[in-house]
N, C-alpha and C positions, 0 to 999 in steps of 0.2 A: 463602502468605505473599506480600504485595505489598511494593513498595519505591517510595518517592517519588523516588528518584534523588538525593537530597541528603545521603545518609549516606556511610559510609565505603566501601561497595562494593555489589556485586550481592547482592540477597536471593534465596537459593535455597530452593525450596519444602520445607516439612517434611512437609506432607500431599501425598503423591505420588499424586494421583488426577486422572483426566481429561487434558486438554491444558493444558500450562503454556507461556506465551508469555514470551519474552525480547525486549525492544524498547524503544523510546522514542518520543515524539511526533515523527513525521516523516511524509513523504508516503506511505511504505509501512509505517508502524508506528503504534502507539497506546500510550497510557500505561495499559496493563493488564498484569497478571502482574508480572514483575520488570523493573525499568527498567535498561537498560544505556546508560550515558551515554557515547556514542562521542566526545563532545567532550573527555572527561576520560581517554579511553583504556581504558575498562572492557572493551571488546570484545577487548582483548588479554590479559585476565587468564586464567591457566591453566584455571581452572574453566569459564570460558565457552568457551575454545578446545576443551575437551573435548566441548562441545555442537556447536559450529560451528568447525571447524578453519580456516575462511576468515577468521574474526574479523569477521563482519558481522551486522547485524541486518536483519530479524527472524529468530528461530529458535524452534522449539518442541520440547518433549519430550512424547510421548504416553504417559502412564502407564496407559492402559487395559489390561486383562488381555490382550487380543488383540494388543497392540502392544509391551508389555514394555519400556517406556522408550525407544521409537523416537525418534531425533533427526532432525529435518527442518529444513533451512535453505534459503534462497532463497525469495522471495515466491511465485513461480509454483509451486514444488514444494509449499509449504505450502498454498496454495489447493487444488491438486489432491488433496492428502492429506485435507484437511478435507471436500472434496466427496465424495471416494470413501468416507470412513468415517463421516461424520455426516449425509449427505443421502440417505436410503434412497429418496426419491421422485425423485432425480436431477434436481432442479430447477436446481441451480447448475452442474452438469456433465452434460449429456445423455447418456443411454445410447446413443441413436441414433448410429451411426458417423459419419454426415455432419454432424449437428448438433454432435457432440463435436469433430470436426476443425475446424469453423468456430469454436467457442468457443476452442479451443486456439490457432488461428491468431492470433486477436486478443489472447489472453493473451501469446503470445510476441512480438507486435508491441510490446506494452507493455514487456516485459523487455529486448528486444534493441534497440529503437529509441527509444521515448519516454523510458525511464529514463536512458540516457546523455545525451540531449539536455537533459533537465530538470536533471541534475547539472551539465552544462557551463554552463547558464544561471544556476543558483541559487548555485553556489560563488562564481564571480567577479562575479555579478550584471551580466552583460553580455547584451544582446539579440542573438540570432543568428537568421538566416533559417530554418534547419532546424527550430527550435521551432515557428515559425508554420506551416511546411509540415505538421507532424504534427498540429497543431490542425486544419488544413484537411482532412486525411485522415480524421480522426475525425469531423468535422462532416459530410463527404459521406457517410460510411458510415452514420451515424445517420439522415441524411436518406433514404437509399435503403432502410433497413430499417424505418423507421417508429418508431424510438425505442430500440432496444437493439443492441448490437454483434453479437450472435450468437444463433442458434436462435430468434429472434423472442421472446425473453423475457430476464429478468434472469439473468445467469450470472456465473461467476468472471471472465470477460473484463471485464465492467463493474466488478466489485469492484476488480480490479487497476488499472484506469486512474484510479479516482477521486482518489487522493492526488496523483498527478503533474499531473493536469488542474488541480486546485485550486492546486497550487504554481505552475504556469505562469500561471494566471489572475491570481493575487495579486501575484506578484513582477514579472511583466512588465506588469501593469496592463491586461490585455486586456479589451475590452468584448465579452463573448461574445454578449449579446442582439442586438448590432448586427452584429458581424462573423461570429459562429458561432452562429446561432440554434438549430440542432439540438443542438449541444453544451450550450448554455444549458438548453434544455428537458430534455435528459438529466440534467443536474445536479439540476434541480428534481424530477425524478421517480424518482430513484435509490431503491433499496430498502434502503439501509443508513443507520443513524444514526452520525454521527461522534462518538466520545467527546469529552467536554469535560473541561478546556479543550484547545483545539487551536489552535496558532498560525497554521495555515492559514486559520482562520475569523476572525482578528482583523480588525475593521473599521478603516479609516483608510488614510492614505498608506503608501507602501512603507517610509518611515523607521520608522514605528510598528511595522510588521510585523517589520522587522529587530530592533528593540529587544525585541520579544516573543520572538524566537528566542534572543537573548543571555540574556534573563532565565530561560529554561528550561534553559540550559546548567548 
């Protein structure tokens, strides 16, 4: 069961099969599964806190027989779980220890460095130098590796960074092709389609993007 987020509360699945996502359209979430409107405090509802006691999105419940309703939260942990359980060819998280460590290093750079910076910038909408520094780090890395963050191919490290890079690009009005050409090329070649509608992809001035955010609340 899906929820458009404009009803009375969170829609919890009746058909408990596969992986069910609890999220909303955000840099690290999308409008799939059950929408949890954090702007209305739905992340603090008791039923959701039973899934993620931290009260944050995204979160998943894995109903497959081998996982028996396993609850997973935090974006990095979710990506690792999906890669470990749904990617038998190990394309997203390499089995090779060196390549795996490389992918995880860039995944944790996202969770520990880029996300806090993006949140600092996006909430008050102020420009800070650390955000530009992070963009530069990613751009240099992509230039050195030839296009992907780790293991020489598309991995969960790339998936993790997508939303926050888009957030910083649009809210800060960055000109990636001019200032960060490797990052711009990486965005063009990424291997994932962003679900629509997504306010991160709204064209136009920053004021219009902020209006799009408010409309989705």
